C-alpha angles and dihedrals in degrees: 000000000000117000118218113234119243097224125087121250134230123240138165096036102315103333112127126230117202130204092234133018105196141128091300086069112076110242112224116237108259104170117204134308111285095024123111127291084039097211089140094047140303095255131048091226095050124242129327114323090240092050132252122331111273097221118191122201119226123185101164127065098252113142093181091058091050093051092045090054093049092047090054106048109289109136103188138023129229107199121193107209127193147086093298095038131031111344115231091240090052094062090091091055095043092051096042108135094014116126099225092192090066101033121066111218122206117196125210103184108142110196090004094059094116099051092040091052092047091052093048092049089050089055091052090054092045090057091047093241113170106246093225090062099049111117133185137064132281089212104222107170112159096170093046090051090050091051092054101040110016090238112135114220126190120237095233096096092046091049091050092051091048092050091049093049092048092050101042112007108047095174095045122089124211106198137055125198101206112196094180094095091060092045093048091048090062101266121154122242090262092050091048089053093045093052092046091050092049091049092049091049090050091052092049090053092049092049092048089052088051089060103264122133124234095264094050093045097049092048091058097065132084122184126219120201136178118249117204137187088261091096099188095049091047093049092046092045094056092045092049091048092060091047092050094047091052088056094049094044086054102199132084095224097055121108115277118241114277112214134205113188122198127192106251115263087210091070093064119107124200096210115069093000092186088081088065088076090068095055092042092052092051090047092051092047091050092048092052093045089049091058104254112165092212130029129194118195104196117222115266092239128032124229095006109182131232122333091352088063089059090052091049092052092046091053091051096051093043091058093074093034091060092047094048104034104029105027092036089215093151091062091071116082111224096337092192094052114123094022107133091217097047094043092049093045090049089053093047093049091048092052093045092048092047091053091051091045090053091051089054092049091049088054090058102273136296098303095051093042090051095048095044092056092242094124092045091053093050094048092046089055090058106048109329132253116308132177097348116113114258089239092063118107086233090068102042 
């Protein structure tokens, strides 16, 4: 008969799971919602009164699909722009009939971030939208683009967009720190957080060198994380991310981390795709409970044709709608707060991520660690490369 060992065991790239999380385990100090380091939420009153943003992803130039989403509860748009997605010059057509003063738009344009941003800003002016009321994110993410494609982009365009937003569009952000490449490459939750933190720190340094102060620089960045069906890890990851960013930002009066959580593409199965709805629902619930300001529930099947495509999109947007409007989940501030397991897991993820972040900084920062293959080696030692093209620096 096998005997269970007494010691605890590591999982998720160094984080430790314990058989029991009770009073014998010291509970880390977490303070209250709205207080630095913001692990329990960025605002004392919780998120938006109406719940988190229901953010729908669009990667094809289909104006009717965009309008259908907005007419049925979607509150912000995530537009993938590029040669194989929505062309820059098609943004006008895609957003035809959309009141841009009421609908935040988030761009994901890779190497075309600058022309896509210029076109979107032109559309705001064409609609006569007051610049002070424009919300959303222009989505510049040079290091994230490099991780996915291997193409090295300079930071000049991102710095210009950040400067323009700071000067004329105070509620609009210029940069995205997309952690999905690290998640999709097989990284653990702690490694995903560490890479995101190192990328955010690199962007802050670049913006400071471009002449922006700490407050301006920190308010230009939005973070995107993967949400999985592992509800406790997802909740703890988002809580730990806010705590870590508060430490990097280094001042109590700087902007709290703004989070966009996306149901993990790695959860999708090709056979019997209907089952994907179960994992996506749990991911969206976990993201909301973890305090994400915006949640994207990806459709349960990609590239669904014709009328079935409309059903797939409706199922995706209704996932958050049911959680927010029927389950009233968004009315509870930090529902996992005070749980011994979640608080301890948050603390362990934060420590694991900070250790990985420090190793990246010791290697010269995110850009150098990426190009040297250091990050690829560390991720490969956790799970192994998944979903990222073999040409990507992440998979060297």
